[in-house]
NUTOR-808357 format. One record per residue (C-alpha): x, y, z; residue number from 1. Coordinates in nm, 2 decimals, decimal comma, m for minus. Layout:
% residues N
+--------+--------+--------+-----+
|     c1 |     c2 |     c3 | pos |
+--------+--------+--------+-----+
|      X |      Y |      Z | NUM |
...
+--------+--------+--------+-----+
END
This chain:
% residues 370
+--------+--------+--------+-----+
|     c1 |     c2 |     c3 | pos |
+--------+--------+--------+-----+
|  m1,76 |   2,62 |   1,30 |   1 |
|  m1,73 |   2,49 |   0,93 |   2 |
|  m1,73 |   2,21 |   0,84 |   3 |
|  m1,40 |   2,05 |   0,71 |   4 |
|  m1,44 |   1,92 |   0,34 |   5 |
|  m1,18 |   1,72 |   0,18 |   6 |
|  m1,16 |   1,59 |  m0,13 |   7 |
|  m0,86 |   1,33 |  m0,22 |   8 |
|  m0,71 |   1,18 |  m0,52 |   9 |
|  m0,34 |   0,98 |  m0,63 |  10 |
|  m0,48 |   0,63 |  m0,51 |  11 |
|  m0,68 |   0,42 |  m0,75 |  12 |
|  m1,03 |   0,28 |  m0,61 |  13 |
|  m1,26 |   0,31 |  m0,30 |  14 |
|  m1,30 |  m0,02 |  m0,20 |  15 |
|  m1,01 |  m0,18 |  m0,37 |  16 |
|  m1,02 |  m0,35 |  m0,72 |  17 |
|  m0,75 |  m0,49 |  m0,96 |  18 |
|  m0,40 |  m0,29 |  m0,95 |  19 |
|  m0,48 |  m0,14 |  m0,64 |  20 |
|  m0,18 |  m0,13 |  m0,36 |  21 |
|  m0,11 |   0,02 |  m0,05 |  22 |
|  m0,26 |   0,39 |  m0,07 |  23 |
|  m0,61 |   0,20 |  m0,19 |  24 |
|  m0,59 |   0,04 |   0,14 |  25 |
|  m0,51 |   0,37 |   0,32 |  26 |
|  m0,78 |   0,58 |   0,17 |  27 |
|  m1,05 |   0,27 |   0,25 |  28 |
|  m0,91 |   0,30 |   0,64 |  29 |
|  m0,87 |   0,66 |   0,68 |  30 |
|  m1,20 |   0,86 |   0,50 |  31 |
|  m1,51 |   0,61 |   0,68 |  32 |
|  m1,33 |   0,68 |   1,01 |  33 |
|  m1,28 |   1,05 |   0,90 |  34 |
|  m1,65 |   1,10 |   0,78 |  35 |
|  m1,73 |   0,92 |   1,16 |  36 |
|  m1,55 |   1,27 |   1,37 |  37 |
|  m1,84 |   1,48 |   1,11 |  38 |
|  m1,61 |   1,56 |   0,85 |  39 |
|  m1,70 |   1,55 |   0,43 |  40 |
|  m1,48 |   1,33 |   0,21 |  41 |
|  m1,52 |   1,29 |  m0,19 |  42 |
|  m1,28 |   1,03 |  m0,26 |  43 |
|  m1,23 |   1,03 |  m0,69 |  44 |
|  m1,18 |   0,68 |  m0,77 |  45 |
|  m0,99 |   0,57 |  m1,09 |  46 |
|  m1,19 |   0,39 |  m1,37 |  47 |
|  m1,02 |   0,25 |  m1,65 |  48 |
|  m1,18 |   0,20 |  m2,00 |  49 |
|  m1,25 |  m0,14 |  m2,01 |  50 |
|  m1,63 |  m0,23 |  m2,01 |  51 |
|  m1,63 |  m0,19 |  m1,60 |  52 |
|  m1,97 |  m0,16 |  m1,46 |  53 |
|  m2,08 |   0,23 |  m1,29 |  54 |
|  m2,02 |   0,19 |  m0,96 |  55 |
|  m2,13 |   0,30 |  m0,62 |  56 |
|  m2,12 |   0,70 |  m0,55 |  57 |
|  m2,08 |   0,61 |  m0,19 |  58 |
|  m1,83 |   0,42 |   0,05 |  59 |
|  m1,91 |   0,39 |   0,43 |  60 |
|  m2,03 |   0,77 |   0,39 |  61 |
|  m1,71 |   0,88 |   0,17 |  62 |
|  m1,88 |   1,06 |  m0,13 |  63 |
|  m1,73 |   0,87 |  m0,45 |  64 |
|  m1,66 |   1,08 |  m0,82 |  65 |
|  m1,56 |   0,79 |  m1,06 |  66 |
|  m1,34 |   0,92 |  m1,31 |  67 |
|  m1,20 |   0,78 |  m1,60 |  68 |
|  m0,87 |   0,72 |  m1,77 |  69 |
|  m0,63 |   0,60 |  m1,98 |  70 |
|  m0,46 |   0,22 |  m1,97 |  71 |
|  m0,12 |   0,26 |  m2,06 |  72 |
|   0,09 |   0,26 |  m1,76 |  73 |
|   0,27 |   0,61 |  m1,59 |  74 |
|  m0,02 |   0,85 |  m1,80 |  75 |
|  m0,29 |   0,68 |  m1,62 |  76 |
|  m0,25 |   0,83 |  m1,31 |  77 |
|  m0,16 |   1,17 |  m1,49 |  78 |
|  m0,46 |   1,18 |  m1,70 |  79 |
|  m0,67 |   1,10 |  m1,44 |  80 |
|  m0,52 |   1,35 |  m1,19 |  81 |
|  m0,54 |   1,64 |  m1,43 |  82 |
|  m0,97 |   1,58 |  m1,51 |  83 |
|  m0,99 |   1,53 |  m1,12 |  84 |
|  m0,80 |   1,81 |  m1,03 |  85 |
|  m1,04 |   2,06 |  m1,27 |  86 |
|  m1,34 |   1,86 |  m1,13 |  87 |
|  m1,30 |   1,98 |  m0,80 |  88 |
|  m1,20 |   2,29 |  m0,88 |  89 |
|  m1,54 |   2,33 |  m1,16 |  90 |
|  m1,75 |   2,12 |  m0,81 |  91 |
|  m1,57 |   2,27 |  m0,55 |  92 |
|  m1,63 |   1,95 |  m0,36 |  93 |
|  m1,32 |   2,04 |  m0,11 |  94 |
|  m1,16 |   2,33 |   0,05 |  95 |
|  m0,81 |   2,10 |   0,19 |  96 |
|  m0,70 |   1,84 |  m0,12 |  97 |
|  m0,50 |   1,56 |   0,00 |  98 |
|  m0,31 |   1,42 |  m0,23 |  99 |
|  m0,17 |   1,09 |  m0,24 | 100 |
|   0,19 |   1,08 |  m0,43 | 101 |
|   0,43 |   1,30 |  m0,49 | 102 |
|   0,44 |   1,25 |  m0,82 | 103 |
|   0,10 |   1,42 |  m0,85 | 104 |
|   0,26 |   1,70 |  m0,69 | 105 |
|   0,21 |   1,93 |  m1,00 | 106 |
|  m0,16 |   1,96 |  m0,92 | 107 |
|  m0,12 |   2,13 |  m0,62 | 108 |
|   0,01 |   2,48 |  m0,81 | 109 |
|  m0,29 |   2,45 |  m1,01 | 110 |
|  m0,49 |   2,40 |  m0,69 | 111 |
|  m0,37 |   2,62 |  m0,49 | 112 |
|  m0,39 |   2,93 |  m0,73 | 113 |
|  m0,73 |   2,84 |  m0,70 | 114 |
|  m0,71 |   2,89 |  m0,31 | 115 |
|  m0,74 |   2,53 |  m0,23 | 116 |
|  m0,55 |   2,42 |   0,11 | 117 |
|  m0,28 |   2,13 |  m0,01 | 118 |
|  m0,16 |   1,84 |   0,18 | 119 |
|   0,06 |   1,58 |   0,02 | 120 |
|   0,06 |   1,21 |   0,18 | 121 |
|   0,45 |   1,13 |   0,04 | 122 |
|   0,49 |   0,76 |   0,08 | 123 |
|   0,84 |   0,73 |  m0,05 | 124 |
|   1,12 |   0,79 |  m0,25 | 125 |
|   0,93 |   0,77 |  m0,61 | 126 |
|   1,21 |   0,84 |  m0,83 | 127 |
|   1,39 |   0,57 |  m0,72 | 128 |
|   1,21 |   0,28 |  m0,80 | 129 |
|   1,27 |   0,02 |  m1,10 | 130 |
|   0,93 |   0,01 |  m1,24 | 131 |
|   0,98 |   0,38 |  m1,37 | 132 |
|   1,12 |   0,45 |  m1,69 | 133 |
|   1,38 |   0,68 |  m1,73 | 134 |
|   1,20 |   1,01 |  m1,81 | 135 |
|   0,93 |   0,90 |  m1,54 | 136 |
|   1,22 |   0,91 |  m1,30 | 137 |
|   1,32 |   1,24 |  m1,37 | 138 |
|   0,92 |   1,36 |  m1,41 | 139 |
|   0,90 |   1,24 |  m1,00 | 140 |
|   1,30 |   1,37 |  m0,93 | 141 |
|   1,15 |   1,71 |  m1,03 | 142 |
|   0,83 |   1,66 |  m0,84 | 143 |
|   1,03 |   1,61 |  m0,57 | 144 |
|   1,07 |   2,02 |  m0,52 | 145 |
|   0,76 |   2,11 |  m0,60 | 146 |
|   0,65 |   1,83 |  m0,32 | 147 |
|   0,84 |   2,05 |  m0,08 | 148 |
|   0,72 |   2,39 |  m0,16 | 149 |
|   0,37 |   2,43 |  m0,26 | 150 |
|   0,23 |   2,22 |  m0,10 | 151 |
|   0,09 |   2,35 |   0,30 | 152 |
|   0,15 |   2,05 |   0,44 | 153 |
|   0,35 |   1,78 |   0,35 | 154 |
|   0,30 |   1,38 |   0,57 | 155 |
|   0,54 |   1,12 |   0,53 | 156 |
|   0,46 |   0,72 |   0,62 | 157 |
|   0,84 |   0,66 |   0,69 | 158 |
|   1,09 |   0,83 |   0,90 | 159 |
|   1,33 |   0,75 |   0,64 | 160 |
|   1,15 |   0,94 |   0,33 | 161 |
|   1,12 |   1,20 |   0,57 | 162 |
|   1,45 |   1,29 |   0,73 | 163 |
|   1,57 |   1,24 |   0,33 | 164 |
|   1,36 |   1,53 |   0,23 | 165 |
|   1,44 |   1,76 |   0,50 | 166 |
|   1,82 |   1,71 |   0,46 | 167 |
|   1,75 |   1,82 |   0,11 | 168 |
|   1,52 |   2,08 |   0,12 | 169 |
|   1,60 |   2,19 |   0,43 | 170 |
|   1,22 |   2,19 |   0,58 | 171 |
|   1,06 |   2,03 |   0,83 | 172 |
|   0,80 |   1,75 |   0,73 | 173 |
|   0,51 |   1,59 |   0,92 | 174 |
|   0,49 |   1,20 |   1,04 | 175 |
|   0,19 |   1,00 |   1,04 | 176 |
|   0,23 |   0,62 |   0,98 | 177 |
|   0,04 |   0,35 |   0,86 | 178 |
|  m0,26 |   0,16 |   1,10 | 179 |
|  m0,21 |  m0,23 |   1,19 | 180 |
|  m0,57 |  m0,31 |   1,31 | 181 |
|  m0,83 |  m0,53 |   1,01 | 182 |
|  m1,19 |  m0,56 |   1,14 | 183 |
|  m1,35 |  m0,87 |   0,98 | 184 |
|  m1,73 |  m0,84 |   0,86 | 185 |
|  m1,77 |  m1,21 |   0,87 | 186 |
|  m1,62 |  m1,48 |   0,93 | 187 |
|  m1,62 |  m1,68 |   0,62 | 188 |
|  m1,35 |  m1,90 |   0,51 | 189 |
|  m1,46 |  m2,03 |   0,19 | 190 |
|  m1,16 |  m1,85 |   0,05 | 191 |
|  m0,92 |  m2,15 |   0,19 | 192 |
|  m1,23 |  m2,38 |   0,04 | 193 |
|  m1,24 |  m2,22 |  m0,30 | 194 |
|  m0,81 |  m2,26 |  m0,32 | 195 |
|  m0,81 |  m2,55 |  m0,20 | 196 |
|  m0,58 |  m2,47 |   0,10 | 197 |
|  m0,57 |  m2,60 |   0,45 | 198 |
|  m0,51 |  m2,36 |   0,72 | 199 |
|  m0,15 |  m2,28 |   0,82 | 200 |
|  m0,03 |  m2,49 |   0,53 | 201 |
|   0,09 |  m2,20 |   0,29 | 202 |
|   0,35 |  m1,96 |   0,26 | 203 |
|   0,16 |  m1,59 |   0,12 | 204 |
|   0,23 |  m1,27 |  m0,07 | 205 |
|   0,01 |  m0,99 |  m0,14 | 206 |
|   0,13 |  m0,72 |  m0,37 | 207 |
|   0,19 |  m0,60 |  m0,75 | 208 |
|   0,40 |  m0,76 |  m0,92 | 209 |
|   0,63 |  m0,53 |  m1,00 | 210 |
|   1,03 |  m0,59 |  m0,94 | 211 |
|   1,02 |  m0,33 |  m0,65 | 212 |
|   0,82 |  m0,62 |  m0,48 | 213 |
|   1,07 |  m0,88 |  m0,51 | 214 |
|   0,86 |  m1,16 |  m0,61 | 215 |
|   1,24 |  m1,24 |  m0,91 | 216 |
|   1,41 |  m1,38 |  m0,55 | 217 |
|   1,07 |  m1,52 |  m0,36 | 218 |
|   0,94 |  m1,78 |  m0,65 | 219 |
|   1,31 |  m1,93 |  m0,71 | 220 |
|   1,39 |  m1,96 |  m0,37 | 221 |
|   1,07 |  m2,12 |  m0,26 | 222 |
|   1,11 |  m2,32 |  m0,56 | 223 |
|   1,48 |  m2,49 |  m0,37 | 224 |
|   1,27 |  m2,57 |  m0,04 | 225 |
|   1,16 |  m2,89 |   0,03 | 226 |
|   0,84 |  m2,86 |   0,17 | 227 |
|   0,49 |  m2,98 |   0,10 | 228 |
|   0,31 |  m2,67 |   0,20 | 229 |
|   0,21 |  m2,37 |  m0,05 | 230 |
|   0,33 |  m2,02 |  m0,20 | 231 |
|   0,04 |  m1,84 |  m0,26 | 232 |
|   0,04 |  m1,49 |  m0,51 | 233 |
|  m0,20 |  m1,28 |  m0,43 | 234 |
|  m0,21 |  m0,99 |  m0,70 | 235 |
|  m0,04 |  m0,87 |  m1,03 | 236 |
|   0,11 |  m0,68 |  m1,26 | 237 |
|  m0,14 |  m0,35 |  m1,26 | 238 |
|  m0,07 |  m0,31 |  m1,62 | 239 |
|   0,02 |  m0,58 |  m1,83 | 240 |
|   0,43 |  m0,60 |  m1,85 | 241 |
|   0,70 |  m0,86 |  m1,94 | 242 |
|   0,78 |  m0,89 |  m1,61 | 243 |
|   0,45 |  m0,97 |  m1,45 | 244 |
|   0,44 |  m1,25 |  m1,75 | 245 |
|   0,78 |  m1,39 |  m1,62 | 246 |
|   0,68 |  m1,47 |  m1,30 | 247 |
|   0,42 |  m1,67 |  m1,37 | 248 |
|   0,67 |  m1,90 |  m1,57 | 249 |
|   0,72 |  m2,13 |  m1,26 | 250 |
|   0,66 |  m2,47 |  m1,34 | 251 |
|   0,62 |  m2,55 |  m0,93 | 252 |
|   0,32 |  m2,67 |  m0,83 | 253 |
|   0,35 |  m2,58 |  m0,54 | 254 |
|   0,30 |  m2,24 |  m0,64 | 255 |
|  m0,05 |  m2,07 |  m0,71 | 256 |
|  m0,14 |  m1,76 |  m0,87 | 257 |
|  m0,52 |  m1,70 |  m0,77 | 258 |
|  m0,51 |  m1,33 |  m0,90 | 259 |
|  m0,64 |  m1,01 |  m0,70 | 260 |
|  m0,84 |  m1,06 |  m0,39 | 261 |
|  m0,97 |  m0,81 |  m0,16 | 262 |
|  m1,17 |  m0,72 |   0,15 | 263 |
|  m1,21 |  m1,00 |   0,37 | 264 |
|  m1,09 |  m1,28 |   0,19 | 265 |
|  m0,74 |  m1,16 |   0,21 | 266 |
|  m0,77 |  m1,13 |   0,57 | 267 |
|  m0,88 |  m1,46 |   0,60 | 268 |
|  m0,55 |  m1,58 |   0,39 | 269 |
|  m0,32 |  m1,34 |   0,60 | 270 |
|  m0,51 |  m1,46 |   0,95 | 271 |
|  m0,44 |  m1,89 |   0,81 | 272 |
|  m0,14 |  m1,85 |   0,58 | 273 |
|   0,16 |  m2,04 |   0,83 | 274 |
|   0,39 |  m1,71 |   0,75 | 275 |
|   0,41 |  m1,42 |   0,53 | 276 |
|   0,70 |  m1,34 |   0,30 | 277 |
|   0,77 |  m0,99 |   0,20 | 278 |
|   1,05 |  m0,99 |   0,02 | 279 |
|   1,10 |  m0,64 |  m0,10 | 280 |
|   1,38 |  m0,42 |  m0,21 | 281 |
|   1,21 |  m0,08 |  m0,21 | 282 |
|   0,92 |   0,00 |   0,06 | 283 |
|   0,77 |   0,33 |   0,22 | 284 |
|   0,61 |   0,18 |   0,55 | 285 |
|   0,46 |  m0,10 |   0,41 | 286 |
|   0,09 |  m0,18 |   0,52 | 287 |
|   0,10 |  m0,52 |   0,47 | 288 |
|   0,35 |  m0,55 |   0,70 | 289 |
|   0,18 |  m0,35 |   0,97 | 290 |
|  m0,16 |  m0,55 |   0,90 | 291 |
|   0,06 |  m0,87 |   0,93 | 292 |
|   0,18 |  m0,75 |   1,27 | 293 |
|  m0,19 |  m0,64 |   1,39 | 294 |
|  m0,31 |  m0,98 |   1,30 | 295 |
|  m0,03 |  m1,20 |   1,48 | 296 |
|   0,06 |  m1,37 |   1,19 | 297 |
|   0,45 |  m1,49 |   1,13 | 298 |
|   0,66 |  m1,30 |   0,90 | 299 |
|   0,98 |  m1,30 |   0,71 | 300 |
|   1,13 |  m1,00 |   0,54 | 301 |
|   1,35 |  m0,85 |   0,35 | 302 |
|   1,69 |  m0,60 |   0,56 | 303 |
|   1,55 |  m0,30 |   0,40 | 304 |
|   1,55 |  m0,04 |   0,66 | 305 |
|   1,17 |   0,08 |   0,63 | 306 |
|   1,13 |  m0,30 |   0,73 | 307 |
|   1,37 |  m0,28 |   0,99 | 308 |
|   1,20 |   0,02 |   1,09 | 309 |
|   0,86 |  m0,17 |   1,16 | 310 |
|   0,99 |  m0,55 |   1,27 | 311 |
|   1,29 |  m0,45 |   1,47 | 312 |
|   1,37 |  m0,82 |   1,60 | 313 |
|   1,06 |  m0,99 |   1,63 | 314 |
|   1,03 |  m1,11 |   1,29 | 315 |
|   1,26 |  m1,37 |   1,02 | 316 |
|   1,49 |  m1,11 |   0,85 | 317 |
|   1,71 |  m1,20 |   0,54 | 318 |
|   1,96 |  m0,98 |   0,32 | 319 |
|   1,79 |  m0,84 |   0,07 | 320 |
|   1,75 |  m0,97 |  m0,30 | 321 |
|   1,99 |  m1,24 |  m0,17 | 322 |
|   1,79 |  m1,60 |  m0,32 | 323 |
|   1,98 |  m1,80 |  m0,09 | 324 |
|   1,97 |  m1,59 |   0,24 | 325 |
|   1,59 |  m1,64 |   0,18 | 326 |
|   1,58 |  m1,99 |   0,03 | 327 |
|   1,78 |  m2,06 |   0,42 | 328 |
|   1,51 |  m1,86 |   0,63 | 329 |
|   1,22 |  m2,02 |   0,48 | 330 |
|   1,40 |  m2,34 |   0,62 | 331 |
|   1,44 |  m2,17 |   0,93 | 332 |
|   1,07 |  m2,10 |   0,98 | 333 |
|   0,98 |  m2,44 |   0,88 | 334 |
|   1,21 |  m2,59 |   1,11 | 335 |
|   1,09 |  m2,32 |   1,39 | 336 |
|   0,76 |  m2,33 |   1,41 | 337 |
|   0,70 |  m2,19 |   1,81 | 338 |
|   0,99 |  m1,97 |   1,76 | 339 |
|   0,85 |  m1,78 |   1,46 | 340 |
|   0,52 |  m1,78 |   1,66 | 341 |
|   0,65 |  m1,68 |   1,96 | 342 |
|   0,83 |  m1,36 |   1,75 | 343 |
|   0,46 |  m1,30 |   1,59 | 344 |
|   0,28 |  m1,22 |   1,93 | 345 |
|   0,58 |  m1,01 |   2,01 | 346 |
|   0,50 |  m0,84 |   1,72 | 347 |
|   0,11 |  m0,79 |   1,70 | 348 |
|   0,13 |  m0,63 |   2,08 | 349 |
|   0,39 |  m0,41 |   1,97 | 350 |
|   0,20 |  m0,30 |   1,65 | 351 |
|  m0,15 |  m0,21 |   1,80 | 352 |
|   0,01 |  m0,04 |   2,15 | 353 |
|   0,20 |   0,20 |   1,84 | 354 |
|  m0,02 |   0,17 |   1,47 | 355 |
|  m0,38 |   0,25 |   1,56 | 356 |
|  m0,57 |   0,36 |   1,33 | 357 |
|  m0,78 |   0,57 |   1,57 | 358 |
|  m0,48 |   0,73 |   1,62 | 359 |
|  m0,37 |   0,81 |   1,35 | 360 |
|  m0,70 |   0,93 |   1,21 | 361 |
|  m0,68 |   1,21 |   1,52 | 362 |
|  m0,33 |   1,29 |   1,36 | 363 |
|  m0,45 |   1,33 |   1,03 | 364 |
|  m0,79 |   1,55 |   1,16 | 365 |
|  m0,53 |   1,81 |   1,28 | 366 |
|  m0,26 |   1,85 |   1,02 | 367 |
|  m0,65 |   1,88 |   0,82 | 368 |
|  m0,77 |   2,08 |   1,01 | 369 |
|  m0,40 |   2,34 |   1,05 | 370 |
+--------+--------+--------+-----+
END
């Protein structure tokens, strides 16, 4: 039987680097597992023109192709995807092309003309995200029509976006969630020392500094809380932005911005946090929430339906966009350590049962094979 060959793009980098997000973690978890199942995977990294040293050409058996793009937000993805599309065609790096994000669906048209089979992973309703300018939202709205009709398969990571697309386009799509397990390569806790942190003495957020993620609520909410615990905000704006700068203007010395942190260091920070806070206005099926659940870490999150689908009753929930309610829930978590640990234990058991990376890998193999 002919070996299955997959080319993949639409994420930023394997392994994750500055500006990376959930799709990068997804790629890093899925593709090495596919390789172990005797599937050939070529993944296309995004390189920015800022003097980054040459990167590796493989990661855990995944072949890496590093393609340069521009620095301009919104256009960096488009330029990278154009270059990647023609590289896949000219060098025939895959029979099936796995595209992350429906905003890249326009390239499915070109790839289909050249005989490629297309699978798109759609993580949410992109045209509703506030981080985009009006013209980008309009482009993403039009891309949704291409996403619905051109690929051979479209896979949603949450049932709500899947249902919306099915209702709008009168078609059936696939649903495969993210996984929750995280493996530590080594138990090195030096990241705690470098940030002058003690176990259980800080709240944590990890992600991009964009309006969708709700840091504009988290920071003022935490500023109102009387506690010696710190708030660690790992990440940054993927591109320079006024929003990212404004977020960092707090004068509260308990709020720490260590920048981008990846790999085992991020996992160590998560494992040892008093609680993780996810204040999002918009999410797909959050990989970070699943990771936190898998690690058994207490969680405070907004009440958007995508979050509630994952956490159900096993987290501290606050009203979306409400600074006052988030302040109250942080104070509740501080006063009830045993309660939040009990919730975290229940969430961990459920996550490990329903959101296994091995099960998810099997589902994707089935979709790619079809």
